[in-house]
N, C-alpha and C positions, 0 to 999 in steps of 0.2 A: 440512645443519645440523639439529641436534636441537632440537625445540621445547622451550619452557620447561616445559610440562606433563609431558613425558616425563622431563625432568631432575628435576622435583619428585617424580614417581612413583618414580624410581630412588633418590632421596635418602630418601624415606619408607620404601621397602623396606629399604634399608641400615640405617636407624635402627631399624626393627622387628627385623631380624636381630640387630643389636647389643644391643638391649634383651633379647631372648630369650637370647642368649649370656651377658649379664651376670647374668640371673636364674639360669641354669643354673650359672654359676660361683659365685654366692653360695650356692646350695644345696649344691654340692659342697664348698665351704669349710666350711659349717655342719656337714656330715656328718664332715668331717675333724676339726674341732674336737671334735665329740661323741665320735668314736672315740678321739681323743687323751685326752680326759678319762676315758673309760671304761677305758682301758688303765692309767691312773694311780690308779684307785680302790682303796680298801682292800677286802680280801676274806679271809674266814676259811676255813681248810681243816682238816678233821679228819684227823690222820695215823694214830693208833692209839688203841686202848682196851685197857688191861690190867685184868684183873679178879682181885682177891685174895679168897680165901674162908677163913673160919675158923668154928669152932663157938663161938657166943657163950654158949650155955646149953643145957641138955638140951632137945632137940626144936627148937632154934632155930639158925639159921645166919646169919652176917653176910657180906654181899657188898659188896666195896669196889672199884667201878670208878674208874679214873682216865683221863680223856680228854686226849690231847695234841693241841693245835691249833697252827696257824701263820698269821701274817698273810702271805698270798701276794700281796697287792696291792702297789702302789707308794707308798702313803701311810700314815702312822701311823694307827692306829685306837684308839678308846677303847671298851673293853668295858663296856657299860652294865648288862647283866644276863645272868646265866647261870641257866637253869632246867633242872632235871633231874627225872626221874621214871622209873618202871618200870611195865610192864604184865605181869600174869600171864595167860597164855593159858588155863590150866586154869580159873582162877576168873573169867576175863573181867572183870578189875578193874584200873583204873589208879590209881596212887598218886603224887602230886606230892611231891617231896622238898625241893628248894631253890628259892627265889624271891628276887628282888631281891638277887642276889649279883653286884655289879659289881666291876671291878678298879680300883684307885686309879691304877696306872701306865699310861701309854700304851704300846701295843704297836707298835713300829716295824716297817717292812717286813722280812720275813725272820726275824722273831723269833718263837720258839715260846713258848707258855704252856700251862698245864695246869689241869684242874679235877677234884679228887677229890671223891667223895661216897660215902656208904655207907647201907645199909639192912639190916634184919633180916627174915628170913622165918621164921615159926613153923610148927610141924607137920611138921618135917623129921625123919625117923626116924634114929636112930643106926645106924651099921653101915657096910656096904659102899658104895662109890662108886656102884654100879649102883642100889642102893635109893634113895640120896639123889637121883640123877639122875632116876629114875622119879617120885619124889615131887614134885620141883620142876617138872618139865616144861620148857617153853620160856618164857623171859622176853624182854621187849623193854626195852632201855635207851634212854631218850629224852633228848636234850640239845638245848636251844635257846640259841643265843648271839646276843644283840642287841648290835650295835655301831654305832659312828658314825665316819665320816671326814669331812674337810672337803669333799672332792669328792663322795664317795659318799652323804653324808647318813646317815640312820638305816636300817639293814638288819638282817635276821635270817637266820641259818643254822640249819637244823633237821636233826638227824641221828637216824636210826632204826636201832638196832642190835639184833641178836638175840643171845641167850646161852643156852647149855645147860651145865649143871653140868659142870665139868672140861674145857670146851672154850674156844677163843678166841672173842671177840666177832666178829660178822660183820654185814654190812649186811643189813637185812631185805628181803624181796621185797615187791613191790607187793601180792601176795595176802595176806601176813601183815599189812601195813599196813592194807589194807581191812578185814580181820577185826577189828582193834582200833580203827579210826577212830571208830565210833559211841560208844566209851567214853572218848574223849580230850576234854579241854577245848580250846577254840579256840587257846590259846597253843601247843599241841603239834600241832595239825593242819597238814598240808601246805598251803602257799599254792596257790591255784588258778592 
């Protein structure tokens, strides 16, 4: 016959094991809910950037990028603000172009949207493409999209693109980013 104290010890041990299992189960469920929510969040993805160029005046060139984005998340988002700017590597100078440019319509999942902007560069010689390319050097095109979703809350996507005259836009390297970072305002700096 088992004594009452041994039976109580066994019951206490079973209760402790059950409590630990319940805590583990609750934590696992919480992680599952968090993952499920994160999988449904809104998210912005940059697909392509096209760049148009024309001579706007003698010694001046107009550059017209247009960025194509898509909501790749599972919930609608509202674009609160799109900021654009460019950085001239030769001059080591950043110029902010557009601020406070939100979109009135919600962007549903899988829906694309775009943002065009333009700027003029002075001191560009007339003549052959090679001379213009040498005069311009390398530029960085910067875009920050601040958006909000019901589940995701307020988020920002920042894109850093390089551009050389007559070529396609491309993603900047870390080395190029670090070269221009001291000249950027906080709104365009990478998040830590």
